[in-house]
Each structure stands twice: as C-alpha cells, then as structure tokens.
mmCIF file of the protein (N, C-alpha, C, O) and its ligand, coordinates in Angstrom:
data_MODEL
# 
_entry.id   MODEL 
# 
loop_
_entity.id 
_entity.type 
_entity.pdbx_number_of_molecules 
1 polymer     1 
2 non-polymer 1 
# 
_entity_poly.entity_id                      1 
_entity_poly.type                           'polypeptide(L)' 
_entity_poly.nstd_linkage                   no 
_entity_poly.nstd_monomer                   no 
_entity_poly.pdbx_seq_one_letter_code       
;(UNK)(UNK)(UNK)(UNK)(UNK)(UNK)(UNK)(UNK)(UNK)(UNK)(UNK)(UNK)(UNK)(UNK)(UNK)(UNK)
(UNK)(UNK)(UNK)(UNK)(UNK)(UNK)(UNK)(UNK)(UNK)(UNK)(UNK)(UNK)(UNK)(UNK)(UNK)(UNK)
(UNK)(UNK)(UNK)(UNK)(UNK)(UNK)(UNK)(UNK)(UNK)(UNK)(UNK)(UNK)(UNK)(UNK)(UNK)(UNK)
(UNK)(UNK)(UNK)(UNK)
;
_entity_poly.pdbx_seq_one_letter_code_can   XXXXXXXXXXXXXXXXXXXXXXXXXXXXXXXXXXXXXXXXXXXXXXXXXXXX 
_entity_poly.pdbx_strand_id                 A 
# 
loop_
_entity_poly_seq.entity_id 
_entity_poly_seq.num 
_entity_poly_seq.mon_id 
_entity_poly_seq.hetero 
1 1  UNK n 
1 2  UNK n 
1 3  UNK n 
1 4  UNK n 
1 5  UNK n 
1 6  UNK n 
1 7  UNK n 
1 8  UNK n 
1 9  UNK n 
1 10 UNK n 
1 11 UNK n 
1 12 UNK n 
1 13 UNK n 
1 14 UNK n 
1 15 UNK n 
1 16 UNK n 
1 17 UNK n 
1 18 UNK n 
1 19 UNK n 
1 20 UNK n 
1 21 UNK n 
1 22 UNK n 
1 23 UNK n 
1 24 UNK n 
1 25 UNK n 
1 26 UNK n 
1 27 UNK n 
1 28 UNK n 
1 29 UNK n 
1 30 UNK n 
1 31 UNK n 
1 32 UNK n 
1 33 UNK n 
1 34 UNK n 
1 35 UNK n 
1 36 UNK n 
1 37 UNK n 
1 38 UNK n 
1 39 UNK n 
1 40 UNK n 
1 41 UNK n 
1 42 UNK n 
1 43 UNK n 
1 44 UNK n 
1 45 UNK n 
1 46 UNK n 
1 47 UNK n 
1 48 UNK n 
1 49 UNK n 
1 50 UNK n 
1 51 UNK n 
1 52 UNK n 
# 
loop_
_struct_asym.id 
_struct_asym.entity_id 
A 1 
B 2 
# 
loop_
_chem_comp.id 
_chem_comp.type 
_chem_comp.mon_nstd_flag 
UNK 'L-peptide linking' . 
ZN  non-polymer         . 
# 
_pdbx_entity_nonpoly.entity_id   2 
_pdbx_entity_nonpoly.name        ? 
_pdbx_entity_nonpoly.comp_id     ZN 
# 
_pdbx_nonpoly_scheme.asym_id         B 
_pdbx_nonpoly_scheme.entity_id       2 
_pdbx_nonpoly_scheme.mon_id          ZN 
_pdbx_nonpoly_scheme.ndb_seq_num     1 
_pdbx_nonpoly_scheme.pdb_seq_num     101 
_pdbx_nonpoly_scheme.auth_seq_num    101 
_pdbx_nonpoly_scheme.pdb_mon_id      ZN 
_pdbx_nonpoly_scheme.auth_mon_id     ZN 
_pdbx_nonpoly_scheme.pdb_strand_id   A 
_pdbx_nonpoly_scheme.pdb_ins_code    . 
# 
loop_
_atom_site.group_PDB 
_atom_site.id 
_atom_site.type_symbol 
_atom_site.label_atom_id 
_atom_site.label_alt_id 
_atom_site.label_comp_id 
_atom_site.label_asym_id 
_atom_site.label_entity_id 
_atom_site.label_seq_id 
_atom_site.pdbx_PDB_ins_code 
_atom_site.Cartn_x 
_atom_site.Cartn_y 
_atom_site.Cartn_z 
_atom_site.occupancy 
_atom_site.B_iso_or_equiv 
_atom_site.pdbx_formal_charge 
_atom_site.auth_seq_id 
_atom_site.auth_comp_id 
_atom_site.auth_asym_id 
_atom_site.auth_atom_id 
_atom_site.pdbx_PDB_model_num 
ATOM   1   N  N  . UNK A 1 1  ? -41.993 139.136 238.395 1.00 0.00 ? 1   UNK A N  1 
ATOM   2   C  CA . UNK A 1 1  ? -41.536 137.989 237.605 1.00 0.00 ? 1   UNK A CA 1 
ATOM   3   C  C  . UNK A 1 1  ? -41.009 136.891 238.536 1.00 0.00 ? 1   UNK A C  1 
ATOM   4   O  O  . UNK A 1 1  ? -40.198 137.144 239.426 1.00 0.00 ? 1   UNK A O  1 
ATOM   5   N  N  . UNK A 1 2  ? -41.483 135.694 238.310 1.00 0.00 ? 2   UNK A N  1 
ATOM   6   C  CA . UNK A 1 2  ? -41.104 134.580 239.181 1.00 0.00 ? 2   UNK A CA 1 
ATOM   7   C  C  . UNK A 1 2  ? -39.652 134.182 238.947 1.00 0.00 ? 2   UNK A C  1 
ATOM   8   O  O  . UNK A 1 2  ? -39.141 134.221 237.827 1.00 0.00 ? 2   UNK A O  1 
ATOM   9   N  N  . UNK A 1 3  ? -39.016 133.803 240.031 1.00 0.00 ? 3   UNK A N  1 
ATOM   10  C  CA . UNK A 1 3  ? -37.624 133.364 239.928 1.00 0.00 ? 3   UNK A CA 1 
ATOM   11  C  C  . UNK A 1 3  ? -37.566 131.878 239.582 1.00 0.00 ? 3   UNK A C  1 
ATOM   12  O  O  . UNK A 1 3  ? -38.399 131.078 240.009 1.00 0.00 ? 3   UNK A O  1 
ATOM   13  N  N  . UNK A 1 4  ? -36.560 131.548 238.798 1.00 0.00 ? 4   UNK A N  1 
ATOM   14  C  CA . UNK A 1 4  ? -36.365 130.147 238.436 1.00 0.00 ? 4   UNK A CA 1 
ATOM   15  C  C  . UNK A 1 4  ? -35.763 129.398 239.618 1.00 0.00 ? 4   UNK A C  1 
ATOM   16  O  O  . UNK A 1 4  ? -34.748 129.809 240.181 1.00 0.00 ? 4   UNK A O  1 
ATOM   17  N  N  . UNK A 1 5  ? -36.394 128.313 239.978 1.00 0.00 ? 5   UNK A N  1 
ATOM   18  C  CA . UNK A 1 5  ? -35.920 127.514 241.107 1.00 0.00 ? 5   UNK A CA 1 
ATOM   19  C  C  . UNK A 1 5  ? -35.568 126.111 240.629 1.00 0.00 ? 5   UNK A C  1 
ATOM   20  O  O  . UNK A 1 5  ? -36.015 125.664 239.573 1.00 0.00 ? 5   UNK A O  1 
ATOM   21  N  N  . UNK A 1 6  ? -34.770 125.440 241.420 1.00 0.00 ? 6   UNK A N  1 
ATOM   22  C  CA . UNK A 1 6  ? -34.381 124.090 241.028 1.00 0.00 ? 6   UNK A CA 1 
ATOM   23  C  C  . UNK A 1 6  ? -34.338 123.165 242.235 1.00 0.00 ? 6   UNK A C  1 
ATOM   24  O  O  . UNK A 1 6  ? -34.176 123.602 243.374 1.00 0.00 ? 6   UNK A O  1 
ATOM   25  N  N  . UNK A 1 7  ? -34.485 121.902 241.959 1.00 0.00 ? 7   UNK A N  1 
ATOM   26  C  CA . UNK A 1 7  ? -34.335 120.875 242.981 1.00 0.00 ? 7   UNK A CA 1 
ATOM   27  C  C  . UNK A 1 7  ? -33.432 119.801 242.392 1.00 0.00 ? 7   UNK A C  1 
ATOM   28  O  O  . UNK A 1 7  ? -33.701 119.264 241.318 1.00 0.00 ? 7   UNK A O  1 
ATOM   29  N  N  . UNK A 1 8  ? -32.355 119.495 243.113 1.00 0.00 ? 8   UNK A N  1 
ATOM   30  C  CA . UNK A 1 8  ? -31.421 118.492 242.631 1.00 0.00 ? 8   UNK A CA 1 
ATOM   31  C  C  . UNK A 1 8  ? -31.437 117.288 243.580 1.00 0.00 ? 8   UNK A C  1 
ATOM   32  O  O  . UNK A 1 8  ? -31.254 117.421 244.790 1.00 0.00 ? 8   UNK A O  1 
ATOM   33  N  N  . UNK A 1 9  ? -31.656 116.138 243.002 1.00 0.00 ? 9   UNK A N  1 
ATOM   34  C  CA . UNK A 1 9  ? -31.634 114.888 243.764 1.00 0.00 ? 9   UNK A CA 1 
ATOM   35  C  C  . UNK A 1 9  ? -30.193 114.391 243.837 1.00 0.00 ? 9   UNK A C  1 
ATOM   36  O  O  . UNK A 1 9  ? -29.412 114.614 242.911 1.00 0.00 ? 9   UNK A O  1 
ATOM   37  N  N  . UNK A 1 10 ? -29.836 113.720 244.930 1.00 0.00 ? 10  UNK A N  1 
ATOM   38  C  CA . UNK A 1 10 ? -28.471 113.182 245.043 1.00 0.00 ? 10  UNK A CA 1 
ATOM   39  C  C  . UNK A 1 10 ? -28.081 112.280 243.880 1.00 0.00 ? 10  UNK A C  1 
ATOM   40  O  O  . UNK A 1 10 ? -26.890 112.122 243.611 1.00 0.00 ? 10  UNK A O  1 
ATOM   41  N  N  . UNK A 1 11 ? -29.042 111.686 243.184 1.00 0.00 ? 11  UNK A N  1 
ATOM   42  C  CA . UNK A 1 11 ? -28.727 110.789 242.071 1.00 0.00 ? 11  UNK A CA 1 
ATOM   43  C  C  . UNK A 1 11 ? -28.356 111.554 240.814 1.00 0.00 ? 11  UNK A C  1 
ATOM   44  O  O  . UNK A 1 11 ? -27.921 110.954 239.830 1.00 0.00 ? 11  UNK A O  1 
ATOM   45  N  N  . UNK A 1 12 ? -28.521 112.882 240.831 1.00 0.00 ? 12  UNK A N  1 
ATOM   46  C  CA . UNK A 1 12 ? -28.172 113.673 239.660 1.00 0.00 ? 12  UNK A CA 1 
ATOM   47  C  C  . UNK A 1 12 ? -29.376 114.241 238.935 1.00 0.00 ? 12  UNK A C  1 
ATOM   48  O  O  . UNK A 1 12 ? -29.232 115.138 238.105 1.00 0.00 ? 12  UNK A O  1 
ATOM   49  N  N  . UNK A 1 13 ? -30.556 113.734 239.233 1.00 0.00 ? 13  UNK A N  1 
ATOM   50  C  CA . UNK A 1 13 ? -31.790 114.256 238.645 1.00 0.00 ? 13  UNK A CA 1 
ATOM   51  C  C  . UNK A 1 13 ? -31.995 115.702 239.089 1.00 0.00 ? 13  UNK A C  1 
ATOM   52  O  O  . UNK A 1 13 ? -31.782 116.041 240.253 1.00 0.00 ? 13  UNK A O  1 
ATOM   53  N  N  . UNK A 1 14 ? -32.408 116.542 238.153 1.00 0.00 ? 14  UNK A N  1 
ATOM   54  C  CA . UNK A 1 14 ? -32.678 117.935 238.499 1.00 0.00 ? 14  UNK A CA 1 
ATOM   55  C  C  . UNK A 1 14 ? -33.944 118.395 237.798 1.00 0.00 ? 14  UNK A C  1 
ATOM   56  O  O  . UNK A 1 14 ? -34.170 118.094 236.626 1.00 0.00 ? 14  UNK A O  1 
ATOM   57  N  N  . UNK A 1 15 ? -34.763 119.126 238.535 1.00 0.00 ? 15  UNK A N  1 
ATOM   58  C  CA . UNK A 1 15 ? -35.954 119.724 237.933 1.00 0.00 ? 15  UNK A CA 1 
ATOM   59  C  C  . UNK A 1 15 ? -35.904 121.223 238.175 1.00 0.00 ? 15  UNK A C  1 
ATOM   60  O  O  . UNK A 1 15 ? -35.600 121.679 239.278 1.00 0.00 ? 15  UNK A O  1 
ATOM   61  N  N  . UNK A 1 16 ? -36.210 121.986 237.124 1.00 0.00 ? 16  UNK A N  1 
ATOM   62  C  CA . UNK A 1 16 ? -36.206 123.441 237.227 1.00 0.00 ? 16  UNK A CA 1 
ATOM   63  C  C  . UNK A 1 16 ? -37.549 123.979 236.796 1.00 0.00 ? 16  UNK A C  1 
ATOM   64  O  O  . UNK A 1 16 ? -38.117 123.541 235.796 1.00 0.00 ? 16  UNK A O  1 
ATOM   65  N  N  . UNK A 1 17 ? -38.050 124.927 237.552 1.00 0.00 ? 17  UNK A N  1 
ATOM   66  C  CA . UNK A 1 17 ? -39.312 125.566 237.204 1.00 0.00 ? 17  UNK A CA 1 
ATOM   67  C  C  . UNK A 1 17 ? -39.437 126.855 238.002 1.00 0.00 ? 17  UNK A C  1 
ATOM   68  O  O  . UNK A 1 17 ? -38.769 127.029 239.021 1.00 0.00 ? 17  UNK A O  1 
ATOM   69  N  N  . UNK A 1 18 ? -40.286 127.749 237.542 1.00 0.00 ? 18  UNK A N  1 
ATOM   70  C  CA . UNK A 1 18 ? -40.604 128.921 238.356 1.00 0.00 ? 18  UNK A CA 1 
ATOM   71  C  C  . UNK A 1 18 ? -41.711 128.590 239.352 1.00 0.00 ? 18  UNK A C  1 
ATOM   72  O  O  . UNK A 1 18 ? -42.008 129.390 240.239 1.00 0.00 ? 18  UNK A O  1 
ATOM   73  N  N  . UNK A 1 19 ? -42.320 127.421 239.210 1.00 0.00 ? 19  UNK A N  1 
ATOM   74  C  CA . UNK A 1 19 ? -43.417 127.014 240.084 1.00 0.00 ? 19  UNK A CA 1 
ATOM   75  C  C  . UNK A 1 19 ? -42.945 126.000 241.109 1.00 0.00 ? 19  UNK A C  1 
ATOM   76  O  O  . UNK A 1 19 ? -42.555 124.885 240.761 1.00 0.00 ? 19  UNK A O  1 
ATOM   77  N  N  . UNK A 1 20 ? -42.983 126.400 242.394 1.00 0.00 ? 20  UNK A N  1 
ATOM   78  C  CA . UNK A 1 20 ? -42.598 125.462 243.450 1.00 0.00 ? 20  UNK A CA 1 
ATOM   79  C  C  . UNK A 1 20 ? -43.509 124.251 243.460 1.00 0.00 ? 20  UNK A C  1 
ATOM   80  O  O  . UNK A 1 20 ? -43.059 123.128 243.686 1.00 0.00 ? 20  UNK A O  1 
ATOM   81  N  N  . UNK A 1 21 ? -44.790 124.479 243.214 1.00 0.00 ? 21  UNK A N  1 
ATOM   82  C  CA . UNK A 1 21 ? -45.730 123.364 243.224 1.00 0.00 ? 21  UNK A CA 1 
ATOM   83  C  C  . UNK A 1 21 ? -45.368 122.330 242.167 1.00 0.00 ? 21  UNK A C  1 
ATOM   84  O  O  . UNK A 1 21 ? -45.471 121.125 242.397 1.00 0.00 ? 21  UNK A O  1 
ATOM   85  N  N  . UNK A 1 22 ? -44.944 122.816 241.011 1.00 0.00 ? 22  UNK A N  1 
ATOM   86  C  CA . UNK A 1 22 ? -44.578 121.902 239.941 1.00 0.00 ? 22  UNK A CA 1 
ATOM   87  C  C  . UNK A 1 22 ? -43.308 121.128 240.312 1.00 0.00 ? 22  UNK A C  1 
ATOM   88  O  O  . UNK A 1 22 ? -43.210 119.926 240.069 1.00 0.00 ? 22  UNK A O  1 
ATOM   89  N  N  . UNK A 1 23 ? -42.347 121.828 240.898 1.00 0.00 ? 23  UNK A N  1 
ATOM   90  C  CA . UNK A 1 23 ? -41.110 121.160 241.311 1.00 0.00 ? 23  UNK A CA 1 
ATOM   91  C  C  . UNK A 1 23 ? -41.424 120.078 242.340 1.00 0.00 ? 23  UNK A C  1 
ATOM   92  O  O  . UNK A 1 23 ? -40.901 118.966 242.267 1.00 0.00 ? 23  UNK A O  1 
ATOM   93  N  N  . UNK A 1 24 ? -42.280 120.415 243.292 1.00 0.00 ? 24  UNK A N  1 
ATOM   94  C  CA . UNK A 1 24 ? -42.649 119.440 244.325 1.00 0.00 ? 24  UNK A CA 1 
ATOM   95  C  C  . UNK A 1 24 ? -43.297 118.214 243.691 1.00 0.00 ? 24  UNK A C  1 
ATOM   96  O  O  . UNK A 1 24 ? -42.987 117.079 244.050 1.00 0.00 ? 24  UNK A O  1 
ATOM   97  N  N  . UNK A 1 25 ? -44.196 118.456 242.748 1.00 0.00 ? 25  UNK A N  1 
ATOM   98  C  CA . UNK A 1 25 ? -44.877 117.340 242.088 1.00 0.00 ? 25  UNK A CA 1 
ATOM   99  C  C  . UNK A 1 25 ? -43.877 116.446 241.345 1.00 0.00 ? 25  UNK A C  1 
ATOM   100 O  O  . UNK A 1 25 ? -43.915 115.220 241.450 1.00 0.00 ? 25  UNK A O  1 
ATOM   101 N  N  . UNK A 1 26 ? -42.995 117.086 240.603 1.00 0.00 ? 26  UNK A N  1 
ATOM   102 C  CA . UNK A 1 26 ? -41.997 116.327 239.835 1.00 0.00 ? 26  UNK A CA 1 
ATOM   103 C  C  . UNK A 1 26 ? -41.068 115.554 240.765 1.00 0.00 ? 26  UNK A C  1 
ATOM   104 O  O  . UNK A 1 26 ? -40.705 114.411 240.489 1.00 0.00 ? 26  UNK A O  1 
ATOM   105 N  N  . UNK A 1 27 ? -40.688 116.194 241.868 1.00 0.00 ? 27  UNK A N  1 
ATOM   106 C  CA . UNK A 1 27 ? -39.780 115.548 242.815 1.00 0.00 ? 27  UNK A CA 1 
ATOM   107 C  C  . UNK A 1 27 ? -40.453 114.345 243.476 1.00 0.00 ? 27  UNK A C  1 
ATOM   108 O  O  . UNK A 1 27 ? -39.820 113.311 243.687 1.00 0.00 ? 27  UNK A O  1 
ATOM   109 N  N  . UNK A 1 28 ? -41.732 114.487 243.798 1.00 0.00 ? 28  UNK A N  1 
ATOM   110 C  CA . UNK A 1 28 ? -42.446 113.373 244.411 1.00 0.00 ? 28  UNK A CA 1 
ATOM   111 C  C  . UNK A 1 28 ? -42.561 112.203 243.442 1.00 0.00 ? 28  UNK A C  1 
ATOM   112 O  O  . UNK A 1 28 ? -42.382 111.050 243.834 1.00 0.00 ? 28  UNK A O  1 
ATOM   113 N  N  . UNK A 1 29 ? -42.858 112.494 242.183 1.00 0.00 ? 29  UNK A N  1 
ATOM   114 C  CA . UNK A 1 29 ? -42.926 111.443 241.167 1.00 0.00 ? 29  UNK A CA 1 
ATOM   115 C  C  . UNK A 1 29 ? -41.574 110.765 241.005 1.00 0.00 ? 29  UNK A C  1 
ATOM   116 O  O  . UNK A 1 29 ? -41.481 109.539 240.957 1.00 0.00 ? 29  UNK A O  1 
ATOM   117 N  N  . UNK A 1 30 ? -40.535 111.573 240.923 1.00 0.00 ? 30  UNK A N  1 
ATOM   118 C  CA . UNK A 1 30 ? -39.188 111.039 240.750 1.00 0.00 ? 30  UNK A CA 1 
ATOM   119 C  C  . UNK A 1 30 ? -38.798 110.146 241.934 1.00 0.00 ? 30  UNK A C  1 
ATOM   120 O  O  . UNK A 1 30 ? -38.288 109.042 241.741 1.00 0.00 ? 30  UNK A O  1 
ATOM   121 N  N  . UNK A 1 31 ? -39.038 110.621 243.142 1.00 0.00 ? 31  UNK A N  1 
ATOM   122 C  CA . UNK A 1 31 ? -38.663 109.864 244.333 1.00 0.00 ? 31  UNK A CA 1 
ATOM   123 C  C  . UNK A 1 31 ? -39.381 108.521 244.369 1.00 0.00 ? 31  UNK A C  1 
ATOM   124 O  O  . UNK A 1 31 ? -38.800 107.502 244.741 1.00 0.00 ? 31  UNK A O  1 
ATOM   125 N  N  . UNK A 1 32 ? -40.652 108.536 243.976 1.00 0.00 ? 32  UNK A N  1 
ATOM   126 C  CA . UNK A 1 32 ? -41.424 107.296 244.030 1.00 0.00 ? 32  UNK A CA 1 
ATOM   127 C  C  . UNK A 1 32 ? -41.014 106.342 242.904 1.00 0.00 ? 32  UNK A C  1 
ATOM   128 O  O  . UNK A 1 32 ? -40.813 105.148 243.124 1.00 0.00 ? 32  UNK A O  1 
ATOM   129 N  N  . UNK A 1 33 ? -40.895 106.894 241.701 1.00 0.00 ? 33  UNK A N  1 
ATOM   130 C  CA . UNK A 1 33 ? -40.613 106.031 240.552 1.00 0.00 ? 33  UNK A CA 1 
ATOM   131 C  C  . UNK A 1 33 ? -39.174 105.509 240.560 1.00 0.00 ? 33  UNK A C  1 
ATOM   132 O  O  . UNK A 1 33 ? -38.936 104.342 240.248 1.00 0.00 ? 33  UNK A O  1 
ATOM   133 N  N  . UNK A 1 34 ? -38.237 106.350 240.908 1.00 0.00 ? 34  UNK A N  1 
ATOM   134 C  CA . UNK A 1 34 ? -36.824 105.983 240.788 1.00 0.00 ? 34  UNK A CA 1 
ATOM   135 C  C  . UNK A 1 34 ? -36.276 105.406 242.084 1.00 0.00 ? 34  UNK A C  1 
ATOM   136 O  O  . UNK A 1 34 ? -35.466 104.479 242.064 1.00 0.00 ? 34  UNK A O  1 
ATOM   137 N  N  . UNK A 1 35 ? -36.716 105.953 243.206 1.00 0.00 ? 35  UNK A N  1 
ATOM   138 C  CA . UNK A 1 35 ? -36.127 105.540 244.483 1.00 0.00 ? 35  UNK A CA 1 
ATOM   139 C  C  . UNK A 1 35 ? -37.088 104.735 245.358 1.00 0.00 ? 35  UNK A C  1 
ATOM   140 O  O  . UNK A 1 35 ? -36.691 104.224 246.406 1.00 0.00 ? 35  UNK A O  1 
ATOM   141 N  N  . UNK A 1 36 ? -38.347 104.620 244.934 1.00 0.00 ? 36  UNK A N  1 
ATOM   142 C  CA . UNK A 1 36 ? -39.311 103.864 245.730 1.00 0.00 ? 36  UNK A CA 1 
ATOM   143 C  C  . UNK A 1 36 ? -39.601 104.501 247.069 1.00 0.00 ? 36  UNK A C  1 
ATOM   144 O  O  . UNK A 1 36 ? -39.949 103.814 248.030 1.00 0.00 ? 36  UNK A O  1 
ATOM   145 N  N  . UNK A 1 37 ? -39.455 105.850 247.137 1.00 0.00 ? 37  UNK A N  1 
ATOM   146 C  CA . UNK A 1 37 ? -39.684 106.555 248.394 1.00 0.00 ? 37  UNK A CA 1 
ATOM   147 C  C  . UNK A 1 37 ? -40.787 107.583 248.206 1.00 0.00 ? 37  UNK A C  1 
ATOM   148 O  O  . UNK A 1 37 ? -40.868 108.247 247.173 1.00 0.00 ? 37  UNK A O  1 
ATOM   149 N  N  . UNK A 1 38 ? -41.630 107.704 249.218 1.00 0.00 ? 38  UNK A N  1 
ATOM   150 C  CA . UNK A 1 38 ? -42.617 108.773 249.226 1.00 0.00 ? 38  UNK A CA 1 
ATOM   151 C  C  . UNK A 1 38 ? -42.067 109.933 250.040 1.00 0.00 ? 38  UNK A C  1 
ATOM   152 O  O  . UNK A 1 38 ? -41.707 109.758 251.204 1.00 0.00 ? 38  UNK A O  1 
ATOM   153 N  N  . UNK A 1 39 ? -41.998 111.116 249.439 1.00 0.00 ? 39  UNK A N  1 
ATOM   154 C  CA . UNK A 1 39 ? -41.545 112.285 250.185 1.00 0.00 ? 39  UNK A CA 1 
ATOM   155 C  C  . UNK A 1 39 ? -42.706 113.260 250.314 1.00 0.00 ? 39  UNK A C  1 
ATOM   156 O  O  . UNK A 1 39 ? -43.578 113.337 249.449 1.00 0.00 ? 39  UNK A O  1 
ATOM   157 N  N  . UNK A 1 40 ? -42.695 113.989 251.400 1.00 0.00 ? 40  UNK A N  1 
ATOM   158 C  CA . UNK A 1 40 ? -43.772 114.934 251.656 1.00 0.00 ? 40  UNK A CA 1 
ATOM   159 C  C  . UNK A 1 40 ? -43.497 116.244 250.922 1.00 0.00 ? 40  UNK A C  1 
ATOM   160 O  O  . UNK A 1 40 ? -42.386 116.499 250.457 1.00 0.00 ? 40  UNK A O  1 
ATOM   161 N  N  . UNK A 1 41 ? -44.529 117.055 250.834 1.00 0.00 ? 41  UNK A N  1 
ATOM   162 C  CA . UNK A 1 41 ? -44.378 118.379 250.225 1.00 0.00 ? 41  UNK A CA 1 
ATOM   163 C  C  . UNK A 1 41 ? -43.299 119.172 250.958 1.00 0.00 ? 41  UNK A C  1 
ATOM   164 O  O  . UNK A 1 41 ? -42.472 119.833 250.330 1.00 0.00 ? 41  UNK A O  1 
ATOM   165 N  N  . UNK A 1 42 ? -43.314 119.102 252.300 1.00 0.00 ? 42  UNK A N  1 
ATOM   166 C  CA . UNK A 1 42 ? -42.324 119.846 253.081 1.00 0.00 ? 42  UNK A CA 1 
ATOM   167 C  C  . UNK A 1 42 ? -40.908 119.353 252.818 1.00 0.00 ? 42  UNK A C  1 
ATOM   168 O  O  . UNK A 1 42 ? -39.973 120.149 252.729 1.00 0.00 ? 42  UNK A O  1 
ATOM   169 N  N  . UNK A 1 43 ? -40.755 118.045 252.694 1.00 0.00 ? 43  UNK A N  1 
ATOM   170 C  CA . UNK A 1 43 ? -39.426 117.493 252.395 1.00 0.00 ? 43  UNK A CA 1 
ATOM   171 C  C  . UNK A 1 43 ? -38.946 117.969 251.038 1.00 0.00 ? 43  UNK A C  1 
ATOM   172 O  O  . UNK A 1 43 ? -37.783 118.338 250.877 1.00 0.00 ? 43  UNK A O  1 
ATOM   173 N  N  . UNK A 1 44 ? -39.834 117.961 250.070 1.00 0.00 ? 44  UNK A N  1 
ATOM   174 C  CA . UNK A 1 44 ? -39.451 118.404 248.727 1.00 0.00 ? 44  UNK A CA 1 
ATOM   175 C  C  . UNK A 1 44 ? -39.110 119.890 248.736 1.00 0.00 ? 44  UNK A C  1 
ATOM   176 O  O  . UNK A 1 44 ? -38.118 120.309 248.139 1.00 0.00 ? 44  UNK A O  1 
ATOM   177 N  N  . UNK A 1 45 ? -39.937 120.685 249.414 1.00 0.00 ? 45  UNK A N  1 
ATOM   178 C  CA . UNK A 1 45 ? -39.701 122.133 249.447 1.00 0.00 ? 45  UNK A CA 1 
ATOM   179 C  C  . UNK A 1 45 ? -38.373 122.471 250.102 1.00 0.00 ? 45  UNK A C  1 
ATOM   180 O  O  . UNK A 1 45 ? -37.716 123.445 249.735 1.00 0.00 ? 45  UNK A O  1 
ATOM   181 N  N  . UNK A 1 46 ? -37.983 121.652 251.081 1.00 0.00 ? 46  UNK A N  1 
ATOM   182 C  CA . UNK A 1 46 ? -36.715 121.904 251.783 1.00 0.00 ? 46  UNK A CA 1 
ATOM   183 C  C  . UNK A 1 46 ? -35.508 121.746 250.848 1.00 0.00 ? 46  UNK A C  1 
ATOM   184 O  O  . UNK A 1 46 ? -34.422 122.253 251.129 1.00 0.00 ? 46  UNK A O  1 
ATOM   185 N  N  . UNK A 1 47 ? -35.713 121.042 249.748 1.00 0.00 ? 47  UNK A N  1 
ATOM   186 C  CA . UNK A 1 47 ? -34.616 120.782 248.816 1.00 0.00 ? 47  UNK A CA 1 
ATOM   187 C  C  . UNK A 1 47 ? -34.568 121.805 247.672 1.00 0.00 ? 47  UNK A C  1 
ATOM   188 O  O  . UNK A 1 47 ? -33.638 121.797 246.866 1.00 0.00 ? 47  UNK A O  1 
ATOM   189 N  N  . UNK A 1 48 ? -35.565 122.672 247.611 1.00 0.00 ? 48  UNK A N  1 
ATOM   190 C  CA . UNK A 1 48 ? -35.636 123.635 246.505 1.00 0.00 ? 48  UNK A CA 1 
ATOM   191 C  C  . UNK A 1 48 ? -34.649 124.792 246.743 1.00 0.00 ? 48  UNK A C  1 
ATOM   192 O  O  . UNK A 1 48 ? -34.574 125.355 247.836 1.00 0.00 ? 48  UNK A O  1 
ATOM   193 N  N  . UNK A 1 49 ? -33.907 125.121 245.697 1.00 0.00 ? 49  UNK A N  1 
ATOM   194 C  CA . UNK A 1 49 ? -32.983 126.254 245.771 1.00 0.00 ? 49  UNK A CA 1 
ATOM   195 C  C  . UNK A 1 49 ? -33.239 127.166 244.587 1.00 0.00 ? 49  UNK A C  1 
ATOM   196 O  O  . UNK A 1 49 ? -33.864 126.762 243.606 1.00 0.00 ? 49  UNK A O  1 
ATOM   197 N  N  . UNK A 1 50 ? -32.759 128.389 244.680 1.00 0.00 ? 50  UNK A N  1 
ATOM   198 C  CA . UNK A 1 50 ? -32.799 129.267 243.526 1.00 0.00 ? 50  UNK A CA 1 
ATOM   199 C  C  . UNK A 1 50 ? -31.821 128.744 242.484 1.00 0.00 ? 50  UNK A C  1 
ATOM   200 O  O  . UNK A 1 50 ? -30.683 128.404 242.806 1.00 0.00 ? 50  UNK A O  1 
ATOM   201 N  N  . UNK A 1 51 ? -32.264 128.683 241.249 1.00 0.00 ? 51  UNK A N  1 
ATOM   202 C  CA . UNK A 1 51 ? -31.382 128.222 240.189 1.00 0.00 ? 51  UNK A CA 1 
ATOM   203 C  C  . UNK A 1 51 ? -30.311 129.266 239.941 1.00 0.00 ? 51  UNK A C  1 
ATOM   204 O  O  . UNK A 1 51 ? -30.604 130.461 239.911 1.00 0.00 ? 51  UNK A O  1 
ATOM   205 N  N  . UNK A 1 52 ? -29.087 128.834 239.764 1.00 0.00 ? 52  UNK A N  1 
ATOM   206 C  CA . UNK A 1 52 ? -27.975 129.750 239.561 1.00 0.00 ? 52  UNK A CA 1 
ATOM   207 C  C  . UNK A 1 52 ? -28.055 130.376 238.165 1.00 0.00 ? 52  UNK A C  1 
ATOM   208 O  O  . UNK A 1 52 ? -27.200 131.183 237.800 1.00 0.00 ? 52  UNK A O  1 
HETATM 209 ZN ZN . ZN  B 2 .  ? -33.055 110.703 242.374 1.00 0.00 2 101 ZN  A ZN 1 
# 
C-alpha cells in the first residue's frame, strides 16, 4: 500500500497524494502559475515529505 506523501510550499499551498509523480506535476503547475518559477522534477521531489 502506497504511503501518503505531501509537499508544502512556503506560501502555504499543500498537495497530498500517494503518487510522487502527481505531487511533482501539481507542484510544478503551482510554482509556475502562482510564483512564476519553473522548478525541476528533482527540486520538487526534494520537497516531498511523508504526510503526518
Ligand atoms: Zn506557493
């Protein structure tokens, strides 16, 4: 069973999923749309933590 993971942006945005790929995709969209920044897959993955 996949573990629930989360990524929290400093602005307060949080995405939770059992799929790292989905979290990365959501984080990249969020970074571009909200912050005007392009982040790499590796950068996004570095921010992923296990959801408490
Ligand atoms: Zn943000």
